[in-house]
VEXFITOR-694438 format. One record per residue: residue in three letters; z, x, y of N, C-alpha, C, O in turn. Coordinates in pm, whole numbers, plus 50000, padded with zeros to 5 digits. Layout:
BEGIN
ALAZXYZXYZXYZXY
...
//
This chain:
BEGIN
MET512844846451974512244837851871512704823551894513824821251939
LYS511834813951864512234800151885512034792051757511174795251674
LEU512834781651743512734772751628511654762351653511374759151769
PRO511034756851546510024746451565510634733951626511804731051603
ALA509854726651704510324714351767510704704251661510054703251556
ALA511754696851688512284687351588511574674151599512174663951635
SER510314674251569509554661751571508844659951439508444669751376
ALA508674647451399508034644551271506584649151272506064653751170
VAL505914647951387504504651651394504334666651370503484670751291
VAL505144674651439505054689151422505414693151280504754701651220
ALA506464687051226506874690251090505784687050990505534694750897
LEU505124675551010504054671650919502884681250930502284685050829
CYS502564685251052501464694651072501734707951003500864713650938
LEU502984712751019503344725250955503274724050805502804733150736
ALA503724712850753503724710950607502314710850552502064715850443
LEU501374704950629500004703650580499154715950608498264719350531
CYS499434722650720498514733050766498994747150742498194756450743
VAL500274749150719500824762550708501314764950566502054756650513
PRO500914776250501501404779150368502914780550369503464786950458
THR503574774650272505024775550266505454781850137504744781350037
ALA506644787950139507184794450021507864784249934508134772949976
ALA508154788349811508874779449720510264776749773510804784649852
VAL510854765649730512184761949776513164773149742513184778249629
GLY513984777049841514994787349817514474801349835515244810849819
SER513194803149869512634816449889512344818750037512504809750119
HIS511914830950069511674834650209510294840850223509844848450137
ARG509634837550332508384843950369508644852150495509234847250591
VAL508184864650492508504874050599507224880450651506364884650573
THR507084880950783505954887650846506234902650856507284906650906
LEU505294910750808505384925350819504224929850907503064928850869
ILE504544934951025503514938151124503814951751186504974955751196
SER502764958851227502984972451278501854976651372500764970951371
ASP502164986751452501174994151531500234985251612499014985451594
ILE500834977451701500014969451793499354978451897498174976651928
HIS500084988051950499544997252051498884989552165497714991452196
LEU499664980752227499134972752337498704981652454499464990252499
ASP497494979452500496984986352619496784976052730495744969452734
PRO497774974552820497644964652928496474967653022496024958753094
LEU495994980053021494914984153111493564984253041492594989853093
TYR493494978152926492244977552849491124971652936491314961553003
GLY489964978152932488824973153008488844976853155488044971753233
THR489764985753193489804990753331489655005853327489695011953221
GLU489485011753443489255026253447490465034253401490345046053368
ARG491635027953398492835034853348493165031153204494225034953153
GLY492275023953138492485020652999492315032752909491795043152952
PHE492745031452784492585042352688491265040452614491135031452531
THR490305048852644488965048952583488095037252630487015039452683
CYS488555025052611487775013352656488065011152805489025004452841
THR487215016752890487475016753034486515008053113486575007753236
GLN485625000953043484634992553111485024977853102485604973553003
SER484704970453206484994956053205484194948753097484544937653057
SER483134955153051482304949252945482834952252805482214948352706
SER483954959152795484534962252663484814949352588485254939652648
PRO484584949152455484774936852377486164930852395487164938152394
MET486234917852411487504911052436488524913852326489714915752354
TRP488054914252201488974915752088489124930252046489514933051933
SER488824939352137488944953752115487874958552018487024950851974
MET487924971551984486884977551901487404990751845488374996151896
PRO486764996051740487165009151687487125019751797486195020151878
GLY488135028251798488245038551901489135034552016489495042952098
CYS489505021652023490345016652131491585009952074491605005751958
ASP492625009152155493835002152114493694987252143492634982552184
SER494774979852121494714965152129494604960252273495384964352360
SER493644951752296493534945052425494624934552436495174930352334
PRO494954930052557495914919052571495484906552494496324899452439
GLN494174903852490493684892052418493914893352267494364883952203
LEU493594904952210493814907052067495294906252034495684900351933
THR496134912052120497574911752097498104897452096498834893552006
ALA497724889752198498184875852207497694867652089498454859852031
ARG496424869152052495864861451941496554865251809496804856551725
SER496854877951791497514882351668498884876051653499254871451545
LEU499654875751762500994869951754500934854651750501864848351700
GLU499874848751801499684834251781499484831251633499994821251582
ASP498734839851564498514837651421499804839851343500094832551248
VAL500574849951382501884852051319502754839651337503404835151243
SER502754834051457503564822251486503134810451399503974802651354
ALA501834809151377501324797851298501764798451152501734788251083
GLN502164810151105502594811350964504004805950943504384802950830
ASN504784804751052506114798551044506994805050937507594798250854
THR507064818250940507844825450840509334825350875509724820450981
SER510144830750785511594830950807512024842550896513054841750965
LEU511244853250895511664865650960510424873650999509424873450928
VAL510494880551113509414889251158509964903451168510954905951236
LEU509294912751099509684926751101508534934951160507394934151114
TYR508864942851263507854950851331508214965651316509304969751356
SER507314973551258507654987351226507154997551328506885009051294
GLY507034993351454506905002951562505505006151612504505001051562
ASP505475014851715504315018051798503875005851876502834999751851
TRP504725002551974504454991652067503374995852168502494987952203
GLN503455008352214502665012952328501315018952285501165023552172
ARG500365018552376499045024552355499165039652338500185045552374
HIS498135045852285498085060352278497955066152420497405059852510
HIS498485078252437498465085252565499085076852676498555075752786
TYR500215071052645500895062452743501265070252868501315064752978
ILE501525083052851501945091452964500865091853073501165094153189
ASP499605089553034498495089953131498205076353195497325075253280
SER498945066053154498625052453200499135049453340498565041053410
GLY500195056253381500815053153510501695040953506502215036753609
LEU501885035053388502725023153373504195026853372504565038153338
GLU505025017353408506475019353403506915021253258506265016253166
PRO508025028453235508465031653099508585019453008508245020152890
ALA509075008253062509334996552976508274985652990508474974552941
ALA507144988653055506154978253084505644971452958505604959152951
VAL505254979252858504724973452734505834966352657505604955652601
PHE507024972152654508134965852583508494952452646508854943052575
GLU508394951452777508674938652842507624928152804507964916752772
SER506344932052808505274922452774505334918252628505264906352597
LEU505454928052538505464924852396506734917452355506674908552269
SER507854920852415509104913852382508994899052415509484890652340
GLU508344895752527508144881752562507244874652460507504863252423
LEU506204881552416505314875652315506044873652183505904863252119
PHE506814883552142507584882252017508614871052029508884863951932
ARG509204869552148510224859352168509674845352142510424836452102
HIS508404843352165507804830152149507164828152011506564817651985
VAL507274837951925506784836051788507694826151715508914827451719
GLN507104816551651507854805951584508314810451446507544816451371
VAL509574807551413510124810051280510704796951226510894787351301
ASP510974796651095511414783851036512904781151054513374770251021
GLY513654790951105515064788751133515994790851017517214789851035
SER515484793750898516354795250781517264807450791518304807950726
LEU516884817250873517704829250892518234830151035518714840651076
GLY518154819351109518654819251245517534820151347516364821851312
MET517914818951473516934818851581516444832951614515284834651653
ALA517294842951599516904856751630516474863851503517054873951464
ALA515444858451438514974863951310513894874351336512724872251303
PHE514294885551396513344895951436514054909351436515194910551480
SER513364919551385513864933251394512674942451416511584939951365
ALA512894953251492511784962251524512264976551535513384979351578
ALA511384985651494511654999951503510895006051620509994999851677
LEU511275018251655510545026151754509565035151682509865040551575
GLY508375036851741507385045851684507265058751763507905060351867
ASN506445067751714506255080451783505535078651916505685087052005
ASN504765067751931504115064952059504975056752153504535052952262
ASP506195053852112507135046452197508085055752270509045051252333
VAL507825068752262508555078752340507505086352421506345087052383
VAL507935092052532507015099152621507595112952651508725114152698
PRO506795123452624505495123652557505595119052411506695117252359
ASP504465117352345504455113452205505285123152122505245135352142
TYR506035117652030506845125351934508045132351999508705140451934
TYR508325129452125509415136452194510685127852194510655116252233
PHE511785133852149513075127052156514185137452163514325145752074
SER514955136852271516075146052287517105139852379516795135752491
LEU518335139152331519415133752414519845143752520520655140452607
LYS519325155852514519625165752616518725164052738518955170052843
ASN517695155652723516765153052832517135139752896517025129252832
GLU517565140053021518045127953089516955117353099517245105453084
GLU515715121453126514625111853137514365104953004514095092953000
SER514455112452895514255106752761515305096252731515005085752675
VAL516555099052768517655089552745517445076952827517645065852777
GLU517045078552954516835066953041515695058152991515795045852996
GLU514625064252943513475056452895513815048852767513375037452750
LEU514595054952679515045047752560515875035652602515685024652549
GLY516785037552696517615026552743516805015352804517115003652784
ALA515755018752880514925008552944514165000352841514024988152857
ARG513675006652737512924999352634513844990252553513494978852523
VAL515014995252520515984987152446516444975352531516624964252479
GLU516644977552659517074966852748516024955752757516364943952765
ALA514744959452756513684949352757513764940552633513554928452642
MET514064946452519514224938652396515454929552404515424918152360
ARG516534934852462517774926952472517584915052564518024903952533
ARG516944917252678516744906252773515884895052715516054883352750
ALA514984898652627514124888552564514804881652447514234872652386
GLY516014885852415516744879752305516394885252168516764879452066
LEU515684896652164515324902752036516444911351980516464914451861
LEU517384915152065518554922852024519804916152080519784911052192
SER520864916152004522154911852057522724923152143522214934352141
ASP523754920152218524384930552300524884941952213524724953652248
ALA525494938452100526034948752010524914957251950525044969451940
GLU523814950851909522684958251852522064967451956521714978851926
ALA521924962552079521344970552186522214982652218521704993452247
ALA523534980752212524444991752241524275003052141524355014852177
VAL524044999552014523845009851911522465016151924522335028351921
MET521435007851939520055012951943519815021852064519025031352055
SER520465019052174520235026752296520745041052286520405049552368
LYS521575043752185522095057352168521085066352098520755077152147
TYR520595061851980519775070551897518475064051847517635070851788
GLY518305051051871517085044451825517195037251693516205031651646
TYR518385037151631518565029651506519665019251523520525020551609
TYR519625008751438520634998051444520484989351320519554991351242
THR521384979651302521314970051191521364955851246522154952651334
HIS520494947351192520504933051224521004925651101520354925650996
GLU522184919251114522824912751000522524897750998522664890951099
MET522114892850881521934878550859522744874550736523314883150670
HIS522794861650706523764856950606523464861850466524384862850384
SER522214865050434521904869450298521244883150292521114888950184
VAL520844888250407520144901050409520444908350539520604902150645
HIS520524921650530520664930050649519374938050666518834943350569
VAL518884938750789517734947250820518254959950886518804959450996
ILE518074971150818518524984150869517324991050932516394995050862
VAL517354992451063516234998151137516515012951163517535016451222
LEU515605021451119515785035951131514815041851233513745036351259
HIS515205053151289514355060651381513825072851305514355083851318
THR512765070751226512335081151132511645092951200511425103151135
LEU511315091751328510795103451400511775115051393511355126651395
LEU513065112151384514085122551380513945131551258514445142851259
TRP513285126851153513145134551029511765140951014511485147350913
ALA510915139151115509515143451103509315157951143510005163251231
TYR508345164351077507935177851117507435177951261507595187851332
ALA506835166751305506175166351436507145164051552506725164451667
LEU508425161851524509395159251631509435170651732509445182351695
GLU509445166951860509595176651969510785172752055510945161052088
PRO511625182452093511665196252042512165196351898512965187951859
SER511685205851821512055206551679513535209751666514125216551750
LEU514125204751559515545206851536515795220151467514965224651388
PRO516925226551494517275238851423517365236251273517715225151232
PRO517055246051190517045244051044518405240650984518465235650872
ASP519495243351057520815240651001521305226451030522425222850995
VAL520465218151095520845204251123520525195950999519355193250970
SER521555191950926521355184650800521285169550819520735162450734
ASP521835164450930521835150050954521595147251102522545145251177
PRO520325147051145520015145151287520615132151342520325121251293
TYR521435133551444522065122251512522805112851416522935100951440
ASN523285118651306524125111451208523435099251148524095089551110
GLN522125099651139521405087951087521615086050937521645074750889
PHE521755096950861522005095550717523385089450692523545080950604
ALA524365093750770525715088050756525675073150790526325065050723
PHE524935069650894524765055550932524115047650819524585036750785
LEU523055052950761522335045950654523235043650533523275032550479
ARG523955053850492524835052450376525935042150404526255033950318
SER526495042650523527555033250559527055018850558527735009850509
GLU525855016650613525295003150619524954997850479525154986050451
LEU524445006450393524125002150257525384999050178525394990050093
GLU526445006250205527715003350138528254989750183528804982250102
LYS528084986450311528484973150360527694962150289528254951950251
VAL526414964450272525554954650206526004952450063526114941050017
ARG526284963349992526724962049853528064954849845528264946349759
SER528974958349932530294952049931530214937149960531014929249908
ALA529254933250043529094919050078528204911549979527954899649995
ASN527744918449876526864912449774525604906649838525184895549805
LYS525004914349929523774910349996522644919849957522824928449871
ARG521494918450021520374927650003520034933850137520414928750243
ALA519314945050133518934952250254517424954450258516804957250156
ILE516864952950377515484957050404515564968350505516214967150609
ILE514894979250475514904990850563513574991450638512504990350577
VAL513644993150769512444993650853512435006650932513415010050999
GLY511335013750925511145025851004509685026751045508885018151010
HIS509335037151118507935038451161507205049051079506405045650992
ILE507465061751105506785072251029507285071850885508485072550862
PRO506375070650788506805069250649507105082750586506715093150640
PRO507785082750474507895095050395506555097850327505675089250325
GLY506405109750272505225112650192504125120050266504375126750366
LEU502915118550215501765126550255501015120650374500835108550383
ASN500605129350465499675125450571498265125650509497555135650516
THR497905114550449496665113850371495435117250456494545124350410
TYR495405112350579494225114550663494015129450689492885134250684
PHE495095136650717494975151050741494425158150619493515166450630
VAL494965154950502494525161650379493075158250348492315167050305
LEU492675145850368491285142150344490345148750445489165150550417
SER490875152350562490045158550666489755173150636488655178050664
ARG490755180350579490565194850565491205200850441491345213050431
GLY491605192450345492185197650222493675200150235494255198850343
PHE494295203850123495725206750123496015219950194495295229750178
LYS497075219950274497555232050340498995234350294499265235050174
SER499915235450389501325237150356502045223850369501505214150423
ALA503275223350317504065211150329504275207450475504205195650511
ALA504525217250560504765214450702503535208450770503665200950866
GLU502345211650720501115206450779500665193250716499945185450779
ASP501085190950592500555179450517501525167650505501085156350486
MET502825170150515503815159750490504355154350623504405161650722
PHE504765141750623505325135750744506745140550769507065144950880
TRP507605139750669509015143350686509285157350633508595162150542
LYS510275163750691510745176350635511335173850497512015163850474
GLU511055182950406511475180950266512985179250254513445171250173
VAL513755186550333515215185550322515675171450360516615166250299
TYR515035165350458515415151750498514875141350399515535131350372
GLU513685143750347513135134550248514005134350122514235123750063
THR514475146050082515335146849963516645139349985517105132049898
THR517235141250103518495134250134518295119250139519085111650082
TYR517235114950206516945100550215516745094550077517325084150045
ASP515935100949995515665095649861516925094649777517095085049702
SER517805104449790519035104049711519925092249751520585086249666
ILE519935088949880520735077549927520115064449878520815055849825
ILE518805063149894518145050749849518295049149698518525038049651
TYR518155059849624518285058949477519675054249438519845046549343
GLU520665058849511522055054849482522265039949508523055033449440
TYR521545034549606521725020449644520475012049614520275001649676
LYS519655016449522518395009349496518614995049447517714986749457
ASP519804992249394520074978649346520184968649460520034956649438
VAL520434973349583520564964149697519384965249794519284957249887
VAL518504974949774517364976749865516214967849818515594970449715
ALA515924957449895514844948149860513474953849894512494951149825
LEU513404961650002512114966950048512364977550154513324976850231
GLN511474987450156511404997050265510044995150334509004995350268
LEU510064993150465508844990350540508595001250644509485004950719
PHE507355006350645506965016450743505605012750802504985002950760
GLY505145020550899503845018550962503165031850983503085040050891
HIS502665034151105502185047151152500785050951106499995055851187
THR500445048950979499175053950927497995044650954496835048750941
HIS498275032250992497255021951015496525018250886495435012550891
ARG497095021450772496495018650641497545012450550498705016650551
PHE497155002550472498074996350376498285005450256497345011150201
LYS499555006650216499895014050094501155008150033501965001850101
LEU501315010449904502555008049832503045021449782502295028749717
LEU504295024849810504855037749767505855035449655506755027149667
THR505685042849546506555041249428507075054949386506685060049282
MET507935060849466508385074549443509525074949341510525068149360
PRO509395082749234510425082949129511805086849179512805081149135
ARG511875096349271513195100849315513805091449420514945093349462
ASN513045081349461513535071349556514015058849484515105053949510
GLY513205053749393513625042849306513405028849358513595019149284
ALA513025027249486512785013949543511395013749605510875024049648
LEU510795001949611509435000649662509385002049813510234996949885
SER508365009149861508065009950004506685004250030505785005649947
ILE506534997950145505224993150190504914999550324505754999850414
ILE503695004650337503195008850468502284997750517501254994650457
ALA502674991650628501914980350682500664985350753500674996150812
PRO499574977750748498384981250826498654978850974499754974851012
SER497664981251058497884980451202497094969051266496074964551215
ILE497614964651380496844955451465495794963251544494654958751557
SER496164974651597495204982851671494054987051581494284991951470
PRO492794985251628491644989251547491165003451577490045007051541
ILE491995011351641491555024251693490945033251587490025040851616
PHE491455032651464490965041451358490025034051262490005036851142
SER489255024851316488155017951245488595007751141487765002651066
ASN489885004651136490374994351046490224980551110490074979351231
ASP490254970151026490364956651079491804954351127492734958551058
PRO492014947851242493374943951282493974935051175493354925151134
SER495174938251129495744930851016497254932351010497834941451068
TYR497874923050937499304923650909499544917150774498604912350711
LEU500804916850728501134912150594502094900350598502934899250687
LEU501944891550500502914880950474503564883950339502894884250236
ALA504874886150341505614889350218506344877050168506914869450247
SER506344875150037507074864149973508214869849891508014878349804
PHE509424865249921510624869649850511214857949772511144846449815
GLY511814861049657512504850949579513894848349633514284853549737
ASP514654840149560515984835949604516904847749633517644847649732
ALA516864857949548517764869449562517104880849638517454892549619
TRP516144877549722515394887349800514664897349710514594909349739
THR514124892149600513244900249516511814898349566511374887049587
LEU511114909249586509764908549644508764903649540508594909949435
GLU508114892549570507134886849478505714891949507505004895849414
ASP505314891949633503944895649665503794897749815504654893549892
VAL502724904349856502344905249997500874901750010500034906349932
LEU500564893650110499204889050137498754894550271499534894650366
ILE497524899150280497034904650406496334893750488495574885650434
ARG496604893750619495904885150716495134894550808495704904350857
TYR493864891750833493054901050911492014893650995491654882250968
THR491544900651098490454895651181489404906551193489714918351183
THR488164902451215487094912351227486834915351374487504923951431
ASN485894908451435485604911451576485524898951661484924898951769
ASN486144888051611486044875451685487394869051713487444857951766
GLY488484875851679489814870551706490274859751610491364854251628
ILE489474856551509489864846351411490444853151288489804861651227
TYR491664849351253492334855651139492024848251009491864836051006
HIS491934856050901491644850750768492674856150669493274866650693
SER492874849050561493704854150451492844862550359491774858350317
GLY493324874650329492624883450237493304883650102493914873850060
LEU493194894850033493784896349901495294898049911495834901550016
SER495964895649801497374899049788497484911849706496534915649637
ALA498624918349713498824930749637498734928049487498174936149413
LYS499304916849442499244913449299497794912049253497424917149147
ALA496994905249332495594903349295494824916549298494014919249209
ALA495084924549400494374937349412494694946749297493804953649246
LEU495954946849256496384956049150496274950049010496484957048911
GLY495954937249002495864930948871497214928748804497314929248681
LEU498244926348884499594924148830499794909548794499324900548864
THR500494907148684500834893348646502214889548696502464877848725
GLY503114899248707504444896648760504504899848909503484902648971
GLY505714899248965505884902249106505934917049133505654925249045
LEU506304920649257506384934549299507784940249283508034951649323
GLN508704932349225510084936949216510264948349116511234955849125
SER509364949749019509444960548922508654972548972507424972548969
VAL509364982749019508694994749069507915001448956506855007148980
THR508445000848835507775006748720506415000348697505425007448675
ASN506344987148703505074980148682504084982748796502894984548772
VAL504594982848918503714985549032503174999749024501995002249052
ARG504025008948985503615023048971502515024548865501535031748885
ALA502685017748753501675018348647500345012748695499285018048662
ALA500405001848773499174995848825498495005048926497265005948928
ILE499275011849008498705021249105498025032749033496945037149074
ALA498645037748926498045048748850496665045048797495785053548787
LEU496475032348763495185027748710494085027748817492905027548784
LEU494475027848945493465028049051492575040349043491425040049088
ALA493085051048985492315063448976491165062448876490205070048886
THR491265053248781490275052648673489615039048656488645037848581
ASP490115028948723489575015348709488815011848837489425009248941
ASP487505011748829486675009648948486904995949013486934994849135
ALA487064985648931487234972148986488544971049064488574965449173
ARG489624976449008490904976349079490804984349209491304980049313
TRP490164995849201490035004449319489294997249431489694997949547
GLU488214990349397487454983149498488294972249563488224970049684
ARG489084965349483489954954849539491014961049629491294955949738
PHE491614971949584492644978549664492074983349798492744982249901
LEU490854988549797490254993549920490204983050029490354986250147
THR489984970549992489914960050094491244958850168491254956650289
MET492364960250097493664959650163493954972550238494474972250349
PHE493614983850178493824996850241493154997450378493715002950473
CYS491954991750388491154992450511491474981350610490924981050720
GLY492354972150573492754961850667492164948250643492104940150736
GLY491714945250521491204931850492489834931650430489524922650352
GLU489004941250463487684942550402487364957350388487894965650462
LYS486484960550294486134974550269485384980250388484334975150427
ARG485934990950446485334997550562485465012650541486485018550575
LEU484425018750484484505033050450484635041850574484995053550562
GLN484345036450692484475044450813485935047850845486185055750935
VAL486895041950772488285045750795488585059550738489605065450772
PHE487715064750652487915077950595487255088550683486275085650751
PRO487795100750684487275111150774485775113650761485105116150861
SER485245112950638483815115350618483025102450603481875102650561
ALA483665091050636483045077750621482645075150476481715067650448
ASN483365081350385483135079350242484405083450169485235090750223
CYS484555078850046485725082849966485245086249826485025077449743
ASP485075099249800484605103849670485765104649571486865099749599
LYS485505110849457486515111649351487785118749400488885113949374
GLN487635129949469488795137349520489585128949619490815128549613
CYS488885122349709489535113449806490325102649735491475099949770
ARG489725096649637490375085849561491655090749495492675083849499
TYR491605102549436492785107949369493895111249469495075109149439
VAL493535116249585494535119349688495245106649733496465106449747
VAL494475096049756495075083349799496025078149692497145074049722
VAL495585078149566496415073049457497675081449442498775075949432
CYS497535094549440498695103249419499685102549535500875104849516
SER499185099449655500095098049769500985085849756501995084749826
MET500635076649667501475064849642502375066649520503245058349493
LEU502175077649447502955080149326504005091049343505025091049274
GLU503765100449435504655111849453504895114349602504045111049685
ASN506045120349635506295123849775506815138049791507425141449892
ASN506565146349690506825160749699505465167749705504555164449629
HIS505335177249797504035183449822503425189349696502235187249669
SER504205196749619503695202849496503335192349391502335193549321
ASP504165181949381503915171449282502635163749314501905159649223
ILE502365161649442501135154649481499915162749441498955157349385
GLN499945175749468498815184249432498625184849281497495184949231
ARG499735185249208499655185449062499055172349010498245172348917
CYS499445161349070498905148249033497395147949053496665143248965
VAL496925152749167495485152949195494755161849095493685158249047
SER495345173349064494725182548967494635176148829493625177848759
ASP495675168948790495665162348659494545152148650493875151148547
TYR494335144548756493255134648754491885141348753490935136048696
ASN491785153048817490485159748826489975164848693488775167548680
VAL490845166448594490385171148462489895159548376489355161748268
LEU490075147348423489615135548349488145132948380487625138048480
PRO487445125148295486075121248327486065113148457487085107648499
HIS484885112648519484745104348638485115090048605484825085348495
PRO485775082948698486225069348669485185060348606485485053048511
SER483935060648656482915051748600482575055748458482295047048375
GLN482595068848429482365073348292483525069248204483355065048089
ARG484725070648261485925067448184485945052648145486385049048036
ASN485455044148234485435029848204484445026448094484605016448024
ARG483375034948078482405032347973482845037747838482285033947735
THR483825046647836484235053447714484655043847604484195045547491
PRO485515034047629485925025047520484755018147453484755016847330
GLY483745013647528482595007047469481795016447381481315012447275
LEU481635028947425480905038947346481625041847215480995042747110
ILE482935043247223483715045947102483585034447003483415036646883
ILE483645022147053483515010446966482155010346898482045007446779
ALA481095013446974479745013546917479615023846806478995021246702
ILE480195035646828480145046246725480895041946600480435044146488
ILE482065035846620482855031346505482095020946424482085021446301
VAL481455011446493480685001046423479525007246345479275003546231
LEU478815016846408477685023346342478115030746216477485029646111
LEU479205038446229479695045946113480155036446002479955039145884
SER480765025246042481205015445942480025009845865480095007945744
LEU478925006945936477725001845870477145012045774476675008445666
VAL477165024845812476665035445724477495036145596476955037245486
VAL478825035545612479715036145496479485024145404479425025645282
ILE479345012245463479105000145383477785001345307477714997945189
ALA476745006245375475435007945311475515017745194474915015445089
ALA476255028645214476405038545106477145032544987476775035044872
ASP478185024645016478925018244906478025008744827478065008544704
VAL477225000844898476314991544831475294999144746475004995344633
MET474765010144803473805018444729474395023744600473765023044494
LEU475615029144607476265034544487476525023644385476385025944265
LEU476905011744433477165000744341475884996644268475914994444147
LEU474764995644341473504991944279473025002644182472494999444075
MET473195015444218472795026244128473595025843999473055027743890
SER474905023144013475745022443893475325010743806475285011943683
ARG475014999243869474634987143794473304989043722473114984143610
SER472374996243786471044997843727470925010243640469885012643579
GLY471995018143636471975030143552471335042143618471105052143550
GLN471045041743747470455053143815471515063843838472665060743872
THR471135076343820472085087343839471595097643938472325106743977
THR470325096243980469755106344068469415100144203468685090144211
LEU469945106144309469625101744445468955113244518469595123344550
SER467675111744543466915122344610465945116044708465665104144704
TRP465435124444796464485119544895463205114444830462625104544876
SER462765121244724461545116944655461735103444589460825095144589
ASN462935100944531463205087944472463195076944578462655066044557
MET463805080044694463925069944798462575065944856462445055344917
LYS461535074644836460195071244883459415063144781458295058544808
CYS460005061344663459315054444554459695039744550460875036344538
THR458695030744560458945016344559459565011944428460475003544426
GLY459085017444320459615013644189461075017044172461835009844108
TRP461455028344233462875032344222463765022244292464835018644242
TRP463325017544408464115007544480464194994444402465234987944399
LYS463034990544339463054978244261463984979244142464624969544103
SER464054991144085464894992943966466374991343996467174988543907
LEU466744993244124468154991844160468664977744137469854975544116
PHE467754968244140468154954244128467994948943985468134936943961
ARG467704958243887467664954543745468824960843674469164972443700
LYS469444953443583470534959143504469994970143414468844969643371
SER470834980043388470434991443306470074987343164470844980043101
LYS468874992043110468484989742971468145003042904467325003842812
GLY468795013442953468595026542890467445034242944467035044042881
SER466895030543054465785038043111466005039743259466755032243321
VAL465335049543316465405052343458463995053343512463045055243436
VAL463865052143639462555053643704462595066343786463555068743859
THR461575074443775461475086643854460235086043940459325078243915
ALA460225094244040459075094144131457885101744073456765100244123
GLU458095109943968457015118143917455905109843853454725111943882
ASN456275100243765455235092743694455355077643709454505070143661
ASN456405073343774456625059143797456615051143667456365039143667
GLU456905058243552456935051843421458335052843366459045062443398
PRO458775043043282460095043843225460235055943135459305059343062
GLU461375062243138461735073643055462985070342980463805062243026
GLU463135076442867464355074542792465475081542865465355093142903
ALA466545074542884467675080742951468275091442862468525088842744
PRO468515103642916469015114642834470305111142762470495115142647
ASN471175103842825472465101142762472395090042660473405086442600
GLN471175084442638471025073842539470365079042411470125071242318
ARG470075091742405469405097142288470365097442170469985101742061
//
């Protein structure tokens, strides 16, 4: 990472052209899943194998070198304090590319090294996690495999040579894939969450309670943060919770088929975060290529799943700009996205999408706003633009549509991270009226109340007039008589009008 040039011209340009945070606050880039394909547009590329393939990539393909470079140029133009990358550096099916183990890490590390930061957190204001596609084969990690150990070392060394890791950080990361980057007010704790996933190969024996001592590492690092009166940001790749795409593709199955992490590891992780939630400013993940906010009750701290740069799953290439307050309280996140021309635009912020008036620091308030997505059509439509990467693109869903059930699954996946609780949440929403009907209900109720009120008022007026005019009989035949209605507006003189003869009669009680 490099600091901006110390010239008045550059400083003035940045001040005028680049959005800046309030004094004493921090702006942080949250980016994920670039999936750089150096062979894009060649016969050894992934899916896009023709020289005529679009320069800025396309759905079904990973990031071209041009899209990758342009994306990091846009990140650099934002001049943030810190850049956090939540993994998946390499293209899909990297094993078939014929590239050297560290080829993508070398190229991307150089690009990240030249991203401009504002210097408020130092020159090396960058932290990155490993993704499931950053091991070969995909999802494979074992220290018993010599080739696996060597490839991890080669990738970490590429980051170290580019200045993205210190020698001490590289020494830790090269062992198991996790490490901590310490700055004066915040520590970034980078986790290797593949170790906790059901999909890990080779799978771990069921009696392994702390794979590669990562839980002990996490607890120790959070205790250091608390003792130093600082805040922590946690970065990993595979998120906790539901594999939404799988469930939307074929319905709920078992926890092992539907959830990303093993329940025993998710429970342990949540208990640690809950214990230290006062110092956890944010948890950042990637992997799904879809934007989400996670508000799990047993976790207690907010998580964000960043969207992806790779458009492989029909999303717009996108990343997030996060705004933090003085004490590293999260205020908001704004999405930056490009369509098919390499030009990035600012999209919605999470606050705007969810209709929040305060910041994102209150998990309770964010959770309440997410719950409303199930029944508030306007909020849901706004959220979809961020979920899809900047603009609404229904092709990101398995059936190219998102019906009521789909909507409830997405919402519940942000509210719960236990398999049974998620299904219960979806079932609870399914017994409610359809969202559009539900939104019309308050207006219908108001109309009925007004109508009934008018009926009651009319009846009261009728009784008052009858009492004033001395009428004692209310019948359908009387109501059809013009004279009877006229008599209501005359004071009683001892006579009544009936429909039989339309002539005055002596009132019986006046005899």
